[in-house]
N, C-alpha and C positions, 0 to 999 in steps of 0.2 A: 438553820436547822441542825447543822453539824455541831454548832456550839451548844445548842440545847441538849443534844444527845450526850455530849461530853459532860455537861452539867448534871444530867440525870444519873450518870454513873456515880457521881460523888454522893448522891443521896442513898446509895445502897448501904453504906455503913450506918447511916442514920436510921434506915429502916430496920436494921438488925438491933440497934440499941434501943429503939423505941417500940420494939415488938411487945405487944401486950398492953401498951399505954394508950390512953385516949388522946383525942385531938387536943392540942394546946390552944386555948382560946379563953373565952369567958367562962365563969364558974358554972353557968347554966348548961353550957354545952358540954363541959367535961363530965357533968353528972349524968347526962343522957346517954353517952356512948360507952359500950363495953370495950374493955381493953383486951386485945387478942395478941398474946406473946409471939405468934408465928406470922403476924401480918407485917407487911412492908408498906411504907408510905413514900413511894418514890416521887410523887407529884405534889408534895407539900409546898404551898406558896401563899403569898398575901392575897386575901380576897377583898371584895368591895365592902363587906360587912365589918371591916375593921380588924380582920385576922392579920397576924404578922406573917410575912413571907420569908422563906429561907433565902438568904442572900446568895448562897453558892451551892452547887450540886455536891452530893455525897457519893463516895466510891462504894459500890455494892460488892462485898467480897464474894468469891466464887462459892457456889453451892456444891458441896462434896457428896458424891453418891458412890457407894461401894459396889464394885462389879459383882456379877453373878448373884445378886440379891434374890432371895426366894420370895420376899414379901412384895409382890406386885399385884395390882397397882399400888404404888407407894407415894404418899403425899410428900413433896419435897419442900415447897415454900409457898406462902400466900402473899399476893401483892394487893395493895389497896391505894386508892386515891384519897388524899387528905383534903380534897376540895369539896365544899358543900354544893351539891347539885339539887336542883328542884325535881329532876326526874331520875330515871333509872340509869345506872352505869353498866356497860357491857365490856368485859375484859377479853382480850384476844392475844394469842401467842403465835409468832412466826419464826422460821429459821430451820437449819438442819436438825433433823430428828422430829420435826412437826409436819411442816408442809413441804419440806425439801428432803432429798435423799440424805441419810436413810429416814424414811417417813415412819410416822406412827410410833416413835419411841417415847414421846412426851405429849401431854395435852394439858389444857387449862380449863377450869370451870369458869364460864363466862360471867357468872353472877357473883361467885364468892372470890374469884381470883386465885384459887389453889392450883399450883403446878404439880403434876404427879407424873412418875415414870410408869410406862405401860408394860414393858417386858424387861427381863434381866439384861444388863449392859455388859459388854466385853471390852476391857481396856486395851487389849491387844489389837482391836479393830478401830475403836474410837476412844481417844484419850480425853476429849472435852467437847462441849457443845456451846455455841454462842447464840442466844435467842434474843428476840425483841418482843417486849410486852406493850400493849396498847390499851388505853381507856377510851371507849367510844360511847356516844349517845345512841339511843335506839334508832335514830335515823342514820347512823353511821358516821356522824361527825366526830372528829378526833378532839377529845376534851383536853387531853394533855399531850405533851411530847412523849415519844416512845422511850422506854427504858431498856437497857441492855442487861440481860441475865446470862451469866456464864456458869455452866454446870461442868464440874470436873469429876471424872470417873476414877475412883480410888482402886489401886492394884491389889490383887490377891495372888498368892503363890499357887497359881493353877497351871504352870508350864514347867516340864522337866528340862533340865539342861541336856544338850545334844552335842556329841563329839562331831567335829567337822569331817571325820573319816571313820569308817567302820574298822579299818586296819591301817596302822601307820608303819612305815618302813624306815630303817636307819642302819648305820654301820659304824663300827669302831675298830681301830687297829688292835691287833693282838698285843699283849703286854702293855696296854695303856695303864697309866697310873690312876689311882682313885681320884675322883673329881673331874675326870675328863668328860667334857660335854659330848653327848651322843646325838640327841635330837630333841624336838619340842612337839607337844601335842596341844591342840586347841579345842574348845567347846563354846557353845553359845546358849543363852537363856532368853526366852521371849518376854519374861516379866520385866517390870520397871527396873532399869539399871541403877536407879537412885535408892532402891530399897534393898533389904537383905534378900528379897526373893530372887535377885539375879547375882548375888555374890557367890562365886564358884570356888570349889576346893578339889584338887586332883590327888589321886593316890594310886599306888600299885598294889593290887590285891592278889597277884599270882605270878609265878615265874617257872618256865620250863626250858631246859637246855636242848639244843639240837646238835647231835643226837641226844636222846633222853638219858637222864640220870648220869650225865658226865660231870656236872657240877651241881651241888646242892645248896651251896651258900648263896646268900642274896648278893647279886653282883651289881644291881642297879637301884638307884633311887630317883625320886621325882620331886620337884618343887611344887608344893600344893597350890601355890598362887599362880605361877606362870606356866606350869606344865612342862618345864625343862627336865629331860631325863639325863642322868649322869652316872658314871661308874662309881661304885662304893667300895670295891675290893679289888685285889690283884688276883692273877690266875687266868687271864684271858690268853689262851694258847690255841692258834688255828689248828695245829696238829692234833689237839684234844677235842675242842668244841668248835663247831662251825657257826653257831648263832644261838639266840634266845628268843622265846616267845613270852611276852608280858601281857597280863590282864590288867587293864586300867579302869578306874572309876572316877566319875566327876559328880559332885553333889552341890546343890544350891543351899541357901541359908547358911553360908560359910561351912558347909559340910554336914549340916543337920537337916537338910530338907530333902527334896526329891533327887534321885540319882539316875545315872546312865552308865553303860559299860562299853568298852572298845578294846581292841588288841593292838599290840605293837611288836613287830618282828625286827630284831636287831641282829645284823650279820657281823661276824667277826672277820675282819680283813687281814689277809696274810701279809707279812713283811718278810723280806729276804734275810732270814736268820739261819738258813741251812745252806752251806756251800755244796756244790756238786762234787761227787766222788767217783773215780774210775772203778768199774767193776766188770772184769778183772783189770789188772794194771800191767799185764804182759801179753804181747801179741806177736805172731809170726806170719809174714806175708811174702809173696813173690811177685815180680814184675818182669815182663818181657822187654828187652832192650829195643830201642828205635821206634817205640810207639808212644803216642801222647794222647792225653784226654781220655783215659780209661781208669776205672775204679779197681783198686787192688784189695780193699777190705774195709771193715767197719769196726769202730771202737764204741764202747758203751760207758755211760756215766749216769748215776742216780742222783735225784734231788727230792727232798721231802716237802718242798714248798708247793704252792698251788699250781697244778699243771695248766698249761696254756697261757701263763703269765710270764712277764720278764723275770720274775723271781725264780722260775723253774727252767726257762729256756737257757741253753748252754751255748758257749762259743769255744771252739777248740783252736789251739795254737801249736805249731811245730816249733818247739823251743830250741832244739839242737839237732844236728845231723843233716841239715839241708842247706849247705852253703851255696850251692848252685841253683837253689829253688826248683829242683826237679819235682818236688812233691807239693801237694796242696791238700787241705782238709776243710770240709764244710759241714754244717749241721743239717740233719734231716729234720724239717719242721714238725713232722708228725711223731716220730719215735724219739727225738732228741738225741739220736746217735750221731757219731762223727763218721763222715765218709772220707776215706783217704784215697787220693788218686794221683796219677803221674801227669804232670802238665808240661814237662820238658823231657825229651827223649833221653833214656839212660844208655850208657855205653858199657857193655860187659867188659870190653878190653881195658877200659879206664878204671872201673870199680865194680866189684862183684857183689858186695854186701853193703847195705846202708843201715845204720842204727839211729832210729829217730826217737826223740824224747818229746812227748805230747803233754800239754797242760790243758785244763778245762776250768772255765769260770762261767758265772751267770751273765746274762745280758744286762740286768740291773745290778748296781753295786750292792754289796752286802750291807746290812743294817749294822749300826753300832752295837746292837744287842746280840749279834751273831757271835759264836765262839771264835776265838783267835787261833784258828788252825791254819797250817800252811796250805798252799794251793795244791790240789791233787794232780799227780802226774802219772804217765804210763810210758812203757818202753815198747817200741815196735821195731822188729828186725825184718828188713826187706832184702830178699835175695834176688839178684838180677839174673834172668834166664837168657842165655846166649842164643842168637840166631844169626843166620847169614844176612849181612847188611848190604845195602845198595852202595855203590861208589859215591864219593862226595867230591864236590869241587872245592878247591882251596878258597876261591872267591866267587861270589855270585852277587852281582854281575861281574864279569871279567872286563875290566876297563883298560883300553889301549889308546895311546896318543901317537898318531903317525901322520907324516905329510901326505897330501893327496897324490903327489907324484912319486910315490914309493916305487922302487924297482920291483918287477915281478921276481918272485922267489925269496923276497926278504922275509925273515922270520919275525912274526909279530908277537907270539906268545908261546910258552912251553911250560911243562910241569903244571898243568892246570887242574888235575884231579888225582885222587888216590882212592884205594879201596881198604877199608878197615880190616878186612880178612885177607889182604894181600892176594886178591884174585886177579886174574888176567883181565885187562880192560880193552874195550874197543871204542874208538872215538868217531863221531859223525857230525856233519853240519846239517842241522834240520832246516834252517832258514838262512838264505843268503840271496836276496832278491836280485842283486846285480851280478852275482857270480864272481865276486872279487877275491874270494878266499879259497884256500885249499888246506886240508888238514891231514896229518899223518895218522892213519887209523890205529896204529899200534902205540905210538908215543904221545899223541895228542898235540904235536907241534903244529901251530897255525902259521901259515905263510900267505903272502900276497900272490894271487894268481895273475893279476894285471893291475895297472895303475888305477887309483881311485879318481873319482870326479865329484867335487863338492857340489856341482850343479845338478846332480842326480835327483830325481823326484823322491827317492827313498832316503835322502839325506835331509834331516830336519835340524836346523840350527847347528850345522856342521857335525851332526851325530848320525852315525850309521849303525843300525842294530841288526844283529844276527843271533842265532840260537845254536848252541853246541850241546850234543848229547854224548854221554859216556855210559857204556853198558858193561855190566859184570857178566862176562861170558861163562864163568864157572857157577853162576847162581841162577841158571834158567832164564837169563835175559832181563835181570833187574837193571833198570836204567835210571839215570838222573839227568836233568837238563839244567842249563845255565844260560844266562843272557850274555852276549858278547857286545859290549858298547865300545864302538870305535869313534873316537873324536878326531876328525880330520883337520890337520894343520894345513891351511891353504898355501900353495906356492904360486909363483908367478909363471903361469904356463902359456898365456896367450899374448900375442903381439897387439898393441893398440892399432885401431883402424881409423884412418882419417876420412872424413866426408864433410861437404860434398867434394867431388873430384873435378867439378867444372862450375863456372859461374862467370859473371860479368862485373867489371869495375869501370869507373869513369877514367877517361884518359887524362883529365886534369889532375895534376899531382897536388895541387893546393887544397883540394877538398878534404876536410877533416872527416866528413861522413862517408867518404868513398872508401870502398874496400870490400873484400869477400870474407864473410865470417866462416871460420872453419871450426870444427869440433872433432872429438875423438871418442871412440867407445872401446871398451875392453871387457872381454868375457870373464875375466878374473873378478873376484870380489875384493873390496877394500881389505888391507891397505895396498893391494897390488894393482890397483887401477888408477883413478885420479888421485892427486892432481897430475895433469899432463903438461909436458913442456914441448914447445914448437920452435923449430930452427930452420933456417935456410942454409943448406950446405954448399951450394954452388957459389963461388966468388963472383962470377959474372952476373948471376941472378941477383946477388946481394947488392950489386951496384945500382940496380934499377928497382928492386923490390925490398920491402921490409915486412916483418911479421911481428905483431904486437900481442902480447898475452893479455886477455881480457879477464879471465877468471880461471878456475882450476880445470875447466873442461873446454873453454873456447878461446880462440885467437882470431885476429883479423889480419888479412893479407892486403897490403896497400902498395901502390907504386910510389917510388921516391921522386921520380922525374915525370915530366909530361911525355907520355908514350903515344906512338902512332896507333891508330885503330887497327885491330887485328887479333890474331890468336897467339897466345904465349903459353909456354909450358914451364911451370914453376915446380921444382922439387922441394918438398917439405919433409923434414924429419920430425916425427912425433915420438916422445918417450914417456913411459908410464912411471909410477912411483914404486914399483915392486922391488924386492930384494932377492937377487940382483934385478936391476931394471932392464926392460926390453924396449927396443926401438924399432921403428919401421919407417921406410921411405915411401912416399906417395907423390905421384905426379899430378898436379892440379892444372887443368886446362882453363886458362883465364882469357876471356874475350874482353878486350879493351875497346870501349866505345865512347863517343861523346855523350854527355849527360845534360839534362836540363837543370833548371833551378831546384827541382824536387829531388835531384839525384838519380833519376831514372834514365836509362839509355834512350836516345832519340832514334827515330826511324831515319832511313837514308835521305828521304826528301827533306825531313826536318833538319837533318845535319847539313844538307846543302844550303838551305835557306839561312840557317843559323851561323854559317861560317863565312869569313871574309874571302876564303879561297874559292868559293863556288862560282858558277856561271853568272853572267849578267842577266838582267831582266829582259832585255831585247832578245838575247839568244833563247831564253826560255819561251818567249812568245813565238818565236820561229818554230821551235820544236812542237809546241801545242798546236799551231796552225797546220803543220804537216800531218800530225795525227788526225786532226779533224778532216782534212782533205781525203785521207785514205779511207776514213769511215764513210764519207759522202760517196766516194766512188763505189764502195762495196754496196751501199744502199741502192745506188743507181743500177748496178748490175742485177740485183734482186728484183727491182721494179721492172726492168726490161723483160726478165724471164716470166714474170707474172702476166705482163701484157700479151706476150706471145701465146701463153696458154689460154688467155681470155678469148682469143679469136679462133680457137679450135672449133671445128664443126661438131654439132651435137651428134652423138652416136659414136664418136671416137672415144673409146673407154679410157679409164684411168690407166689401165695396164696395156700391154702390147698385144692384145688378142687379135687386132686387125693387121698387125704388121706382117709384111711379106716374109720377114725372117724371124724365126723363133729364137730370140736372144734371151739368155738367162743371166741375171745378175746374182752374185753371191754376196751375202752379208758376212763380212770377215771379222772375226774376234781378235782385234789388235791388242786387247788387254792381256792376252795369253802369250806365253813365250813361244816363239816360232811362227807368230802371225805374219801374214804377208800374201803376196800374190800366189805363192805355191801352197798356201794352206787350204786343204780340201775339207776341213771340218767345218762345213757351212750349212746353211739352211736352204731348203728348197723354196725358191721364190715363186714357183708355179702356183703355190697355194694362195699367193696374193693376187692372182688374176681374177678377172670377172668370172664369177661362177657360171655365168651363161655361156662363156667361151671355153669352158673346160670340156674336153672330149670325153667320150664314154670309157676311155681306158682307165684302169685302176690307178689312183694317185697315192703314193706312199706319204706317210706323215713326215718322214725325213728324207732328204736327198740321198741318192746312191753314193756310196763311198767306194773308193778304189778297192776292187777285189770282191765287192759284195753285189749280188744281183739286185736290179731295181725291184722295189717292193719288199725286200727283206730287211728286217729291223737290225741295225748294227748294235752290237753289244760292247759295253765298256770292259776292257780287260783288267783295268786297275781296280775294279769294284769286286770285292771278295765274295759277295753272296750270289751274284748273278741271278737275281730274282726274276721271275717271269715278267715279260713286258706285255702291254695291251695288244690286242689283236690288230694287225694291219694287213692290207690297206683298208681305208674307209671310203665310202662313196660320198661324193659331194652332194649338196642339196639340189634338188630339181628346181626349186623356186628361189630366185635371188633374195626374197624377203626373209628366207630362213637362214641367211648368212650368220646372224647372231647366234642361233642355236648351233650352227656348224662350228663356229669359232669356240663356243663354250664347251662343246663336246671334245674338241681338240685340246683345249686347256685342261679339262678334267683328265683326259688320257695322259697328258704330259705330267700332271701332278702325281699320278699314281705309277709312273714308270721310274723305278729306282735305278735303272741302268744307264739313263741318259742324263748328263748334267745340263744345266744346273737343276737340282731337285726342287728348289724353292723359288725359281724364277718363272713368273707367268709370261709365256710367249704370246703376246696379244697382237693380232693382225687385224686392223680395222679396214673394212671395205666401205667406201664412201658412196656407193650406189651408181646407177646409170646417169649419164649426163653431167658428171662432175667436171667443173672447170679446172680442177687441179691437174697438173701435169703428171706424167708417169714418174714413178720412183726411179726409173732407170733412164738416164739421158741417152743411153745407147739404144734402148728399145723404144724410143719415141715413135709414135704412130705417124708423125709428120716430119718433114724436112724443113730446113731454114727457108727454102724458097716458098713454102706455103704460108709463111708468117707474114702478117701485115704490120709494117712498122710506121704507118702514116701517123699514128697517134703521137709519135715522138716529136713530130713537127710542131705540135701544140705546146711543147714544153720549153721551147726557146731555141735560140741559135745553137747553143752547145749540143743539144740532143738531135738537131737536124743532121749534123755531121755524123753522129752515131747511127742515125737511121740510114744515111747513105751508105755507110760501111756495110750494113747487113742487107740492104735492099737497094742495089745499084740501079734499079729501074728508073 
């Protein structure tokens, strides 16, 4: 199908050439058909009746239609089939402009094949149309392959050219030479750019200066093809004219067609062609001495260049008369004036008048087109105003290097300050945290009050800081302060100290690891401390002992011979590295003992077993058997006592309530000095009795002491506060079951009594109750005698205990 369509395109040229001719065939057929010069035969081919067929397609040239045509509808072209049909042929047209957007621009007569335009065409919207033509039978059957018809819209000059901007802006430096490029303007035309309708031409049709009427000659030209604007003449001076306004025109048809207008504003740019000038060039000012950072006056300079730019901005310089840099000048950014100030204090006594030479220049360098004039200068005379000045220190800070062990009264510094007005001065120390300094209030002489100490917390890196003040007494108390920096040179002030002063060593002299490690410390700082040296001064000691230096701070003390176990006193001399060095003797108490394989001292028993001089094994067994026998006898005595208490009758209390004699035992404090039989500071044992046996008389919590009535609380005379004691006496409980509460009450009273020691000791007395088999706490107050005891149970223990029973019960 595509090949057939391409072939049908080739028939378009043939259709134009044979327009108006009849069908080529037999002579009879040519005579019957009228030739139409506007008809196209795109479907010519060989038929079955012997007609000759075109062997290849013809290219149909585009159909040209003029835009904006007023003759509508307008017949454009007629198409026809050259094939003989027995029936009717119907022509149909499809494509953009017919049945596709934009619709209804073209139509075809289905019987005659005429294609006509229905409305005027616009080339700026649609430049061409590609349509397809069909030959159909009445039943809709396609008789021929479709043919492509191309319609081209021809351009007319119906669009004006338009500038891309209503107003263009550009700039040019003043004094630019003719031909200098300024700017370019552009315009467009919607017509066909391949025709004269879109060929543009630029021109300048008007010029105005800003301000008006400053320059009347034509200063600018324009390239009529490119729109480039350039200078045509000299005379651009920013001081005279600030800019120009140009009226521009553009026309199509190479300048003969439609036109449009626009404006162009060209600014003249200033160059630095005017150097600044002082106005005036002579100034007189005054300045007070001893003050800084204050303004003494202003100077002025003029410049004809554009304000606010680097061509107008000025910078001032003090060219002469300021060797000590007492003065400085800066520019006021608003007024462009020079501000002169004092930045270093002036001294009236040194110089009363200063003559300054100032120069002025622009921030931007001058243009080569500026006149060659010298730099503008001005003279400023500054008079110094005298005033009473504060005293001054010769140096601040005042630096001193002294040894820390300086003698009191040593002069450290003198002549430290002076007064410019020769006034009387007074000196003081404002800061001296250690109180090491003293100053002469009239002369300012600084001396040491006492020796310094480099270990003081106020000494940092061997530097001690103080503050000195000097006051002008003739000027209403004007004062000045300075720092006093004292660098302490450390001296050897402290003796080295040896430690430890006691220890143990092995008695075997052959042990290399045996020995007592010694070290030394020194309160001095390096180089007056370590390294230390250790020596044995006593000749007799040196025969048995040696001391070996280990490092700068340690040594080891070792025996040279095998010594007997015991205590030895060894005198060691330790010396520091100061200049001069200091030495100290120290006695080291050394315990010599036998050592094991690990080098540690053995116990006495281990020493006995481990030595050949110890006792024999049989003797040791005898000693152990004797100790065991003594322990057995002690256990036997305890067992006998328990058996006697076991046979006591029920009802005989734990305490001696039933005894015929009221006997009291005292609990004696033998851990205190002066304890013994005569110590009366004891506790009342009556409280340990059976509560049921206690009589109705009041019972004191503590026993009576000599000189104190019974029931009265004794007070401690060594206690300073003499706080009040709990109320005494207390009544015992009526019921024996309340004994626990009774004891707890007593415990609480004792805890809150500050006058009776011990304060924090709980005195707990336990009552075991009625019928206890335990014996009395007091053997003296026993409720029964030896005769009441039954020793028959000892007979069951063997022959040995029978003899013991006979001794106590001879019955």
